[in-house]
N, C-alpha and C positions, 0 to 999 in steps of 0.2 A: 427572679427578683420581683417581689410583690409591689413595692413602692420604690421609685427612684426619682430623685430630684437633682437636677444639674444646673448650677449657676442661676438659681431662681431669683428673679428680681421683680419687685412691685413698687412702683413709684406713685406717689400722690403729689403732683406738682414737684417741688424741690425735695420733698421728704421721701426717704427710702424706707418704706415699711418693712420690706424684706430685701436684704442686700447681698445678692449673689451667694445664696446658701446651697449646699449640696449634701445629700445623705442617701443611704440605701437601707431598706428594711426587708429582711427575708421572711418567707412563709414560716409561721410558727413563732415569730417573735412578738412579744408584748413590749412596746417601747413607750416610755413616758416622755411627753413633750412639754418642757417646762420653760418658764420665763416670767418676768414681771408683767404687769398690765401694760399693754401697748408695745410689747416686745416683738410681735409679729406672728404669734402662734396661730390665732384664728385666721389671719390672712393666709398663712401657708396652707392650713387645712382647707380653706375655701378654694384655693387654687388647685390643690390635689384632687378635690372632689368635683371640679369643673364649675363651681358656682361663681368663680371670680377669674377674670382673665389676667394673666401675668404680663408685666412689661417686657420681661426678657427671660431667657433660660427655658428649661423644659421640665415637665413632670410626666412620669409614666406610672401607670397602674397595671400590673400583670403584663408588662411589656407593651401596653397600648399608650400612645401619646394622648394625653388628656385634652390638649388644645385642638388636636386634629380629629379625634373621635370621642367627643364628650358623652354621647349617649351610650356608647359601648363601655366606657369606663364606669359610668353610673350603674350599669348592670352588675359590675364587679364589687361595688362599694356599698357598705351600710354606713350611713352618716347620721350622727346625732349632733346637731349644731348647738352652740352655747345658748342661743335664744331658740328654744324648742317650740316652733310654730305648730299649733294644733287647732283643729276645728272643735271649739268648745261645745257646740250644739249637737255634735254627733256622739253616739254611744261608742264605747270602747271597741266592741266587735265590729260595729258599722264602719268605724274609721280604719281599722286594720283590714277590713274587707276591701275598702276603697284603695288602700295602699297595695294590697295583693292584686287587685285588678290592674293597677298601673303597671305592675311588674309582670302581668300576664301569667300568674302562678297557677299551676294545675292543682286541683284538689285544695282550694283555698281554705275550706272549713277546717280540715285537719291541721293545716299550717298555722291557722289562727289559734286554735286550741293549744297547739304545741308551744307557740311562742308566748302565749299568755301564761302558761305554766312555767316556762323557762325564766321569765323575768319576775314571777311572783305577783301576777295581776289577778289571779283567779277570784279573790274575795271582792274586788272592786270592778270586775269585768262587766257587770250589768248596768253600770252607771253611765251617765253622760260625762264626757271628758271634763266639762266645766265644773262638775261637782266634785272632782277629785282634788286631793291635796297636791301641793307642788311636787312632793316626792313621787306620788303615783302618776302624775302627769309625765314626770321624767321617765318612768317605767314604760309608759305608752310610747314615748319617743324612741326608747331603746328597742321595744318590740317591733316598731315600724322599721327600724334599721336592720333588724335581724330576719324579718319575715321572708325575704327572698334568698336566704342562706348565702350571703355574699362571701367572697374570698378575702375581702379586706374590710376591716372595721375602723372607722375614724370617729372618735368620740371626743367632743369638746366639752369638758367639765361634766362627765357622766354622773357624778355623785352629787351634783349641785342640788341643794334643797332636801337631801335625804337625812333621816335621823341615823344615829350610830348603828342601830340594828339593820336598817335598810342598806347602809353603806357596806356592811359586811356581806349581805346577801348579793348586792350588785357586784362586789369585788369577786365573789365566787363565780358569778356568771361570766365576768370578763376573763377570768383565769381559765375557765372551761372552754370558752370560745377561742382563746389563744392557743389551744392545743392543735387546732387544724386551720386557723385563720391567722392573718396578719392583723395586729391591733396597734394602732397609734392613738394615744389618748393624752389629753392635757388635763391638768388638775392643779388647783392651788393647795390641795391637801397633800402635803409632801409625804405624810405617813402612809397614805394610800399608794403612792408611787413606790415607796420602799417595800410595801407588802405585795404588790402585784408584779412590778417590773424587775428585770435583770439589767436592762440597759436604759439609759436616759440620754435625751438630747436637750441641751439647755441653750436657749436663744436669748440674746439681750441686744436691744436696739437694732433689731433686724439682722443680726449676725450670730452664727453658731459659736458659742464659747466653750462648749464641751459636748462630746459624743463618745460615750464609752460605757462599759459595764459599771454599775454603781460601786462595786467593790474596788475597781481600779481608780475611780474618781476619788474615793476616800483615801486610798493609798498614795496617789500621786500628789495630793494636796500637801503642801509642806507643813500644815498644821492639822493633819488628819486625825491625830490622837492627842489626848491630854493626860499627862501623868500628874496625879494629885498626891502630894506628900505633906504630912503634918509631923512636926518635930515637937518633942517635949520642951526643949529649950527655946528661948527667944533668940532667933538668929537674924542677921542682916541679909536682905535679899541679894546683896552683892556677892555673898559667899556661894551663890548658886549660878551666878553669871559666868560665862566662859565654858559652860558645858557644851559638848559637841552635839549637833543636830537638834538644838533647842532654838526655836525661832522667837519665842516670846515667853515671859514669865509674869504671872499675875500673883500678887500677894493679897491674901485674905486675912481675916482676924484669926487669933489663936494659933499663930505660927504655921498656918496652912498656905501652901503654894501650889499654883497650877502651871505646869510647864507644857507648852505646845510643841509638838514634835511629830515627825513622820516615822520615827523608830523608837517606840516606847520601851522596848527591852533594853536598848543601849542606854537610855536615860535612867532607867531603874537601876542598872548596874553602877552607873556613875554616882547616883545618889547613895547607894549602899557603901561604895568605896569612900565617898566623902564623909559619911557618918562614922565609919571605922577610923579614918585618919584623924578626924577632929573630935572624936568621942561624943557624938551626938546620938540621942535616943529618938528613934522613929516610932511615932504612935500609930501611923497608918501610911500605907503606900499602895496606890491602885492606879489603874489606867482605864480610860474609856475612849471609844471611837467617836469621832465626830459624826453627827447625823447628816442626812441629805440636806436638811435645812441649813446647817453650817456651811456645807460645800456650796449650796445655792447662793447664799448670801455673799460668800467670798468671791464668786464669779460674776455676780450681777450688781453688787453694791458699789455704785460709783456715781 
């Protein structure tokens, strides 16, 4: 087990920023860590990386207790914090050389060149960090997190400040690293999580409200699909009520209805049966899956 969190608790006075959460992440998993602002994501990441002491519970990295052996766990972790603290007066290679020295890396020059190429810093690598755009500063932070070839990557908003092309490039870096490392990363760009992750953990008000494969989360939600039907004739919404496995019906203009359901095929069959029985003409009938954004809102909107 690369990351294991058991009954983790962090209190600030009477406020529980993290409230007895538990989860495990295996090697080779890329897991999205989601939640609204102030939900406890960054606090949890800081505890796992040893930058913050928990109030209760335990965190383990590669089987090592973080609180008991913080230096040993830091050797196993590559960490990109949300607020990426860099030395703006240092050149890119100079800064990465400093990080390599901290980790006592053998053959630092080749490691530096390799990581610069990996994160796409080559064009800007001769500049001072302070001269870089926000997106390239983010790449420097990611390079620093990767330079010692850690077993675990913890990335807090890794695509923050990047343009769409850069986001795609960093996405590929993360996916490649996830082939032989454990990756836990947070992001407010839910499309990125859908593109990179198979599993997501959603935290809200310090508590985990979901931990599953993305596909399972969408299926388990009672409104995971929407069936959209448009009739030629004007019909009353009440004629659609009473359908099995329909949790909500929305009426739009031009005789169009949206039916929320967990079983779209069953609902489509009921609509076709209704049309035959009542001699209604269907202009269009289609279904669509709810996005991660829809699932996220349903679990955290309170």
